[in-house]
Structures are given as C-alpha cells and as structure tokens.
C-alpha positions as CSV (number, residue, x, y, z in Angstrom):
1,M,51.4,71.8,68.8
2,W,48.0,70.4,67.4
3,K,47.3,69.6,71.2
4,K,47.9,73.4,72.1
5,V,45.7,74.7,69.1
6,C,42.9,72.5,70.2
7,A,43.1,73.6,73.7
8,I,43.0,77.6,72.6
9,I,40.0,77.0,70.4
10,A,38.3,74.8,73.1
11,L,38.8,77.7,75.4
12,S,37.4,80.3,73.2
13,L,34.3,78.4,72.5
14,F,33.9,77.9,76.3
15,L,34.1,81.5,77.1
16,S,32.2,82.7,74.2
17,N,29.1,80.3,74.2
18,C,28.8,79.7,77.9
19,S,27.9,83.2,79.4
20,P,27.0,82.7,82.7
21,P,23.5,83.9,83.7
22,V,23.1,87.2,86.1
23,R,23.1,86.1,89.7
24,S,21.3,88.6,91.7
25,T,20.6,88.9,95.5
26,V,17.2,90.4,96.0
27,T,16.5,91.9,99.5
28,S,13.0,93.9,99.9
29,F,11.1,95.6,102.6
30,H,7.6,96.8,101.8
31,K,3.9,97.5,103.2
32,I,2.4,97.2,99.8
33,N,-0.9,95.0,99.5
34,P,-0.3,93.3,96.2
35,E,-4.4,93.5,95.9
36,E,-4.2,97.3,95.9
37,I,-1.4,97.6,93.2
38,T,-3.2,97.4,89.7
39,G,-4.2,100.9,88.4
40,K,-1.8,102.7,90.9
41,K,0.2,105.8,89.3
42,I,3.8,105.9,89.6
43,S,6.4,108.2,88.7
44,I,10.2,107.1,88.3
45,L,12.8,109.6,89.3
46,P,16.5,109.2,90.0
47,E,17.7,109.4,93.4
48,N,20.3,111.9,92.1
49,I,18.2,114.7,91.0
50,K,21.5,115.4,88.5
51,N,20.7,112.2,86.5
52,D,17.2,113.4,85.9
53,E,17.9,114.5,82.3
54,T,20.8,112.1,81.5
55,I,20.5,109.6,78.4
56,E,21.8,106.7,80.9
57,F,18.7,107.2,83.3
58,S,16.3,107.5,80.4
59,F,17.5,104.2,79.4
60,Y,16.8,102.5,82.9
61,H,13.5,104.5,83.2
62,D,12.3,102.8,80.3
63,I,13.2,99.2,81.7
64,L,11.6,99.8,85.0
65,A,8.6,101.5,83.4
66,K,8.0,98.2,81.4
67,K,8.4,96.2,84.6
68,F,5.9,98.4,86.5
69,S,3.3,98.3,83.7
70,E,3.7,94.6,83.4
71,K,2.7,94.6,87.4
72,G,-0.5,96.6,86.6
73,L,0.8,100.2,87.5
74,V,0.4,103.0,85.5
75,V,3.6,104.7,84.8
76,I,3.5,108.8,84.3
77,R,6.3,111.2,83.8
78,N,4.9,113.8,85.9
79,P,5.3,113.2,89.6
80,Q,2.7,115.9,90.4
81,N,-0.1,113.4,88.9
82,V,0.8,110.2,90.7
83,D,-0.1,108.1,93.7
84,W,3.3,106.6,94.2
85,I,7.0,108.0,93.5
86,A,9.6,105.5,92.9
87,F,13.6,106.7,93.5
88,V,15.9,104.9,91.7
89,D,19.8,104.8,92.6
90,Y,22.7,102.4,90.8
91,K,26.1,102.2,90.9
92,I,28.9,99.5,89.8
93,N,32.2,99.5,91.5
94,S,35.9,99.7,89.8
95,G,36.1,95.7,89.9
96,E,38.0,93.2,91.9
97,Y,40.8,91.1,90.1
98,I,40.3,87.2,90.9
99,S,41.5,84.0,89.4
100,R,39.4,81.0,89.0
101,N,39.8,77.4,87.4
102,V,37.8,76.3,84.8
103,S,37.8,72.5,83.0
104,I,37.8,72.7,79.2
105,P,37.7,69.6,77.1
106,Q,40.5,68.5,75.1
107,T,39.9,67.7,71.6
108,E,41.7,65.7,69.2
109,Q,41.6,63.9,65.9
110,V,40.6,60.3,66.3
111,G,39.9,59.5,62.7
112,G,39.9,60.4,59.1
113,G,42.3,62.6,57.2
114,L,44.9,61.7,54.8
115,T,45.9,57.8,54.7
116,Y,48.8,56.2,53.0
117,H,48.5,52.8,51.6
118,S,51.2,50.4,50.1
119,G,51.7,46.8,49.8
120,T,52.5,44.0,47.2
121,V,50.4,42.5,44.5
122,Y,50.8,38.7,43.6
123,S,49.8,37.5,40.2
124,G,50.6,34.5,38.2
125,G,54.1,33.9,39.9
126,S,54.9,37.8,39.6
127,S,54.5,40.6,41.9
128,A,54.4,44.4,41.9
129,R,54.5,47.2,44.7
130,Y,51.9,49.7,44.8
131,S,51.5,52.7,46.9
132,G,48.8,55.5,47.2
133,T,46.7,57.9,49.3
134,S,43.2,58.3,50.3
135,Y,41.3,60.9,52.0
136,S,38.3,61.0,54.5
137,P,37.0,63.7,56.6
138,P,38.6,64.1,59.7
139,V,36.7,63.2,63.0
140,Y,37.4,64.8,66.2
141,A,36.4,63.7,69.7
142,T,36.8,64.8,73.4
143,T,39.8,62.9,74.7
144,G,40.2,64.3,78.2
145,Y,39.9,67.6,80.2
146,Q,42.3,70.4,81.1
147,N,42.1,72.6,83.9
148,I,43.1,76.3,82.7
149,T,43.4,79.3,85.4
150,I,41.4,82.3,84.1
151,N,42.4,85.9,85.4
152,E,39.3,88.2,85.3
153,T,37.9,91.4,87.1
154,V,34.9,90.9,88.7
155,Y,32.4,94.0,89.2
156,T,29.8,94.6,91.9
157,R,26.5,96.2,90.6
158,N,24.0,97.6,92.7
159,I,20.3,98.9,92.1
160,S,18.1,100.2,94.7
161,I,14.5,101.5,94.4
162,I,12.4,103.0,97.2
163,I,8.7,103.9,96.5
164,Y,7.1,106.7,98.8
165,D,3.2,107.4,98.7
166,K,3.2,110.8,97.1
167,E,0.7,112.1,99.5
168,A,2.5,111.0,102.6
169,L,5.8,112.5,101.0
170,S,4.0,116.0,100.7
171,K,3.3,115.8,104.3
172,K,7.2,115.1,105.1
173,D,6.2,111.6,105.9
174,L,9.6,109.9,104.6
175,V,8.3,106.3,105.5
176,A,8.7,104.0,102.4
177,L,6.1,101.9,101.1
178,Y,8.9,99.7,99.4
179,E,12.5,99.2,99.6
180,G,14.1,96.7,97.1
181,H,18.0,96.2,96.8
182,I,19.5,94.3,94.0
183,T,23.3,93.3,94.0
184,S,25.0,90.9,91.5
185,K,28.8,90.3,90.9
186,G,30.3,89.5,87.4
187,Y,32.8,90.1,84.7
188,C,30.5,92.8,82.7
189,A,31.9,96.3,83.5
190,S,28.6,97.8,82.0
191,L,25.9,98.5,84.3
192,A,23.8,99.0,81.2
193,G,24.8,95.5,80.2
194,V,23.0,93.6,83.1
195,F,20.6,96.2,84.4
196,A,17.5,94.3,82.3
197,A,18.5,91.1,83.9
198,M,18.8,92.2,87.3
199,S,15.5,94.1,86.9
200,D,14.0,91.1,85.9
201,A,15.4,89.3,88.9
202,L,13.6,91.9,91.1
203,F,10.1,92.0,89.5
204,Q,10.0,87.9,89.2
205,E,8.1,88.0,92.7
206,W,7.2,91.7,93.1
207,P,6.7,93.3,95.7
208,G,7.8,89.9,97.0
209,P,8.4,88.5,100.8
210,S,9.0,91.4,102.6
211,G,12.1,91.4,104.9
212,G,13.8,88.4,103.2
213,S,16.6,88.0,100.6
214,R,16.8,85.7,97.6
215,T,19.1,84.7,94.9
216,I,17.8,84.6,91.6
217,E,19.5,83.8,88.2
218,V,18.6,85.2,84.8
219,Q,19.9,84.3,81.4
220,W,21.3,87.0,79.2
221,D,22.9,87.2,76.1
222,G,26.3,88.0,77.4
223,K,26.7,91.3,75.6
224,C,27.9,93.9,77.6
C-alpha cells in the first residue's frame, strides 16, 4: 500500500513540477534588410477582420507589439500612418489523443520512524527485562524507477504573421515583405497560454534566415 501511495505522490510531483518547454517550429521567408528595421512604423491587424475588436486579439496584439518594439519598430494602431502592416492569423485544433510512457522514481522509507527496543539487563546475579520505543524523523530515498503510461490529448497550435509594405499594398502589390509561421504541439489546450512562448521563439532571431525552418524551445510556467 505504501509503495502505491509513494508512486502516486511521485507522479503528481513529476507532472506538476516538470512542465516541458514549448517547442516551436519556426519557418520564415522575407526580403527585409535588418539594417532598415529601426524606426519603421508598423500596424498589427488580424487576418480575419472580424477579430479586430475582440479581447482575444487585443491580448495577442499587445504581446506582438512588445516584440516588434524590442526589435526597433514603432507600433501604431492606425494602419493609415505606417510603413508596414502585419496581418496575424492564429488557430488551435481540437487535439489528438495519445499515450506516452514516463519513468518516475519510486520512493521508500529507508530509515527513521518508530523503533521498538527490548532486551535483558543483568546485574549482581539477577536480571530484568526491558522494552520501549524511540522515534527519529523518517528518511526517504529513491529505490528505483517505475514506468507509467500517461494518456493525454496533444494540441497543435499555429501562428502566422505576414508583413506587407503599406505603400505597395495600396497599389495592389500583394507580394509580402515577410512571412513567418510558427507551429507547436503540446498538452495546453489554450492558445493564449502558449502564445507568448511561441512569439518568443519567432522573435529570437527575427527576421531570421529566409527560407529555412528551425526548432526553438522556450521555457514557460506551465499555466494554460
């Protein structure tokens, strides 16, 4: 019984304290000269115009605005007074049910606790029996590992950012300056929960190499 309790406790600690990083695959194509980024004015709009006034998009907008600002761009809400316009699309699927094996430590008590004492004392040709107990703090140690199967749902999250030159766009020139696509998979069913981590992955080397994909891991607090 005690072994089962320990296994349950160990599994709970494993799942709560070992949140895996958000692993994202970033693919980008661009014609941006990194030396010409600083000072450019950019507006961030949703790909689906219906999302323009939603609280959800406002949340994503603020995360991206901070990232663009850190790269030297000036973020402006009004798209009429900018150099570039970034269109953002985002989605998460309904999830895929999978099973995976994890190895967790088995913890057992190896010392301490309540100890019983008994014996015989001899003195002057006579003897007497004694008995008693003593207590010391219990000592626990890892005595092995146990493989456990975990069933969970894995969700695929996607973010796409396409940037156009505003002047070219007004002339019906739909050739983008930048296309960035981020995909990640994990147990978090909320895109909002991992949006910041996925954005961190995208902007680590922004605008990044053109025409290539790279996998980037970003630590997060596991809250989704």
